[in-house]
C-alpha positions as CSV (number, residue, x, y, z in Angstrom):
1,M,-200.0,-32.6,-39.8
2,K,-202.4,-32.0,-37.0
3,L,-204.9,-34.2,-35.2
4,H,-208.0,-32.6,-36.8
5,E,-206.4,-33.2,-40.3
6,L,-206.3,-37.0,-39.9
7,E,-208.6,-38.9,-42.2
8,P,-208.8,-42.5,-43.6
9,N,-207.4,-43.3,-47.1
10,K,-209.5,-42.7,-50.1
11,G,-211.8,-45.7,-50.7
12,A,-211.1,-47.2,-47.2
13,K,-214.6,-46.3,-45.9
14,K,-217.8,-46.9,-47.9
15,N,-221.3,-46.1,-47.0
16,R,-223.4,-49.1,-46.5
17,K,-226.0,-50.1,-49.1
18,R,-229.5,-49.1,-47.9
19,V,-231.8,-51.6,-49.6
20,G,-235.5,-51.3,-50.0
21,R,-235.6,-47.5,-50.0
22,G,-237.2,-46.8,-53.4
23,I,-236.2,-47.1,-57.0
24,S,-233.9,-44.0,-57.0
25,A,-231.7,-45.7,-54.4
26,G,-230.9,-48.5,-57.0
27,Q,-232.0,-51.3,-54.7
28,G,-235.8,-50.7,-54.4
29,K,-238.7,-53.0,-55.0
30,T,-237.2,-56.5,-54.5
31,A,-234.1,-55.1,-52.7
32,G,-231.6,-57.4,-54.4
33,R,-233.5,-60.6,-53.3
34,G,-234.9,-61.5,-56.8
35,T,-238.5,-62.4,-57.2
36,K,-240.5,-64.9,-55.2
37,G,-239.1,-68.0,-53.6
38,Q,-238.1,-68.8,-50.0
39,K,-235.1,-66.5,-49.9
40,S,-237.1,-63.5,-51.0
41,R,-239.4,-63.5,-48.0
42,S,-238.7,-62.0,-44.7
43,G,-237.7,-64.4,-42.0
44,S,-236.6,-66.9,-44.6
45,G,-234.2,-69.8,-44.5
46,G,-236.2,-72.3,-42.5
47,H,-235.4,-73.3,-39.0
48,L,-231.9,-74.0,-37.7
49,Y,-231.8,-77.8,-38.3
50,R,-233.7,-77.8,-41.6
51,Q,-231.7,-79.5,-44.4
52,G,-233.9,-79.0,-47.5
53,G,-236.0,-82.2,-47.1
54,N,-233.1,-84.5,-46.1
55,L,-233.4,-86.2,-42.7
56,P,-231.8,-83.7,-40.3
57,F,-228.4,-84.6,-38.9
58,F,-229.6,-84.8,-35.3
59,R,-232.2,-87.3,-36.3
60,R,-229.8,-89.5,-38.2
61,L,-227.7,-90.0,-35.0
62,P,-228.7,-92.7,-32.5
63,F,-230.3,-91.9,-29.2
64,M,-228.0,-91.2,-26.3
65,R,-230.3,-92.1,-23.4
66,G,-229.3,-92.6,-19.8
67,K,-225.9,-90.9,-20.0
68,G,-226.6,-88.3,-17.4
69,F,-223.9,-86.1,-16.1
70,T,-220.2,-87.0,-16.6
71,P,-218.0,-85.3,-13.9
72,P,-215.2,-83.4,-15.7
73,N,-212.4,-84.1,-13.1
74,Q,-213.0,-87.8,-12.5
75,V,-209.9,-90.0,-12.1
76,Q,-209.3,-92.8,-14.5
77,Y,-207.4,-95.7,-12.7
78,N,-205.4,-98.5,-14.1
79,E,-207.3,-101.5,-12.6
80,I,-205.3,-104.6,-11.7
81,N,-206.9,-107.6,-10.1
82,L,-205.2,-110.0,-7.7
83,D,-205.4,-112.9,-10.1
84,Q,-203.4,-110.8,-12.6
85,L,-200.8,-110.0,-9.9
86,S,-200.3,-113.6,-9.0
87,E,-199.6,-114.5,-12.6
88,A,-197.1,-111.7,-13.2
89,F,-195.3,-111.8,-9.8
90,K,-194.7,-115.4,-8.7
91,K,-191.7,-114.8,-6.4
92,A,-192.3,-114.2,-2.7
93,E,-191.3,-110.8,-1.3
94,S,-191.2,-109.2,-4.8
95,E,-192.2,-105.5,-4.9
96,V,-195.2,-104.4,-7.0
97,T,-194.9,-100.7,-8.0
98,P,-196.4,-98.8,-10.9
99,E,-193.0,-98.9,-12.7
100,K,-192.8,-102.7,-12.5
101,L,-196.4,-103.1,-13.6
102,D,-195.7,-100.9,-16.6
103,A,-192.6,-102.9,-17.4
104,A,-194.8,-106.1,-17.2
105,H,-197.3,-104.4,-19.7
106,M,-200.1,-104.5,-17.3
107,L,-201.1,-100.8,-17.4
108,R,-203.4,-99.3,-19.9
109,D,-201.9,-95.8,-19.5
110,N,-198.9,-95.3,-17.2
111,R,-199.8,-91.7,-16.6
112,N,-202.9,-92.8,-14.6
113,P,-202.8,-94.0,-11.0
114,V,-203.0,-97.7,-10.2
115,V,-205.7,-99.5,-8.1
116,I,-205.6,-103.1,-7.0
117,L,-208.9,-104.9,-6.9
118,G,-209.9,-108.1,-5.1
119,R,-210.8,-110.5,-7.9
120,G,-209.0,-113.8,-7.5
121,D,-206.6,-115.1,-4.8
122,I,-203.0,-114.6,-4.1
123,K,-200.6,-117.2,-2.7
124,V,-197.2,-115.3,-2.4
125,A,-196.3,-112.5,-0.1
126,L,-195.9,-109.3,-2.1
127,K,-194.9,-105.8,-1.2
128,V,-197.5,-103.7,-2.9
129,Q,-196.9,-99.9,-3.4
130,V,-199.8,-98.4,-5.4
131,H,-202.1,-95.4,-5.4
132,R,-205.2,-97.2,-4.1
133,V,-206.2,-100.7,-2.9
134,S,-209.7,-102.1,-2.3
135,A,-210.5,-103.4,1.1
136,S,-210.9,-107.0,-0.1
137,A,-207.6,-106.9,-2.0
138,K,-205.8,-105.5,1.1
139,A,-207.2,-108.2,3.3
140,K,-206.1,-111.0,0.9
141,I,-202.6,-109.5,0.5
142,K,-202.2,-109.3,4.3
143,K,-203.5,-112.8,4.7
144,A,-200.9,-114.1,2.2
145,G,-198.2,-112.4,4.3
146,G,-197.6,-109.4,2.1
147,S,-197.7,-105.7,2.8
148,V,-199.6,-102.7,1.3
149,E,-198.3,-99.2,1.0
150,I,-200.4,-96.3,-0.5
151,I,-198.4,-93.8,-2.5
152,K,-199.4,-90.3,-3.5
């Protein structure tokens, strides 16, 4: 067998049907579209969102106003407030780490970093080791005699 003798199998390739080229071609006159009606006309089918008289899907949905742009790489934090910390950690000098917060069932998702926010007051001195602390929370923890360490 030589390169110029290669050919596809019998019946593997068919000529395309050329519609609308006269009656001798077998698909003349209406060109396989039937007679009359929306689908027989050129450019038929209505516009993209037309649903045959039903209320279109995009109009059935509620308005989504004021959403704006959502940044794709934003960080979701586990937010813990000081009043929650003072309820869970009552002993002085106890360590507050993401692992201990997870053990106390205070984290929404333990894969996300932890931030301490300043709502409420704290009476005991705690050693806090978290990913982020707000300025007011840091001041309240230091005032109570505790320490704050930021972890990566």
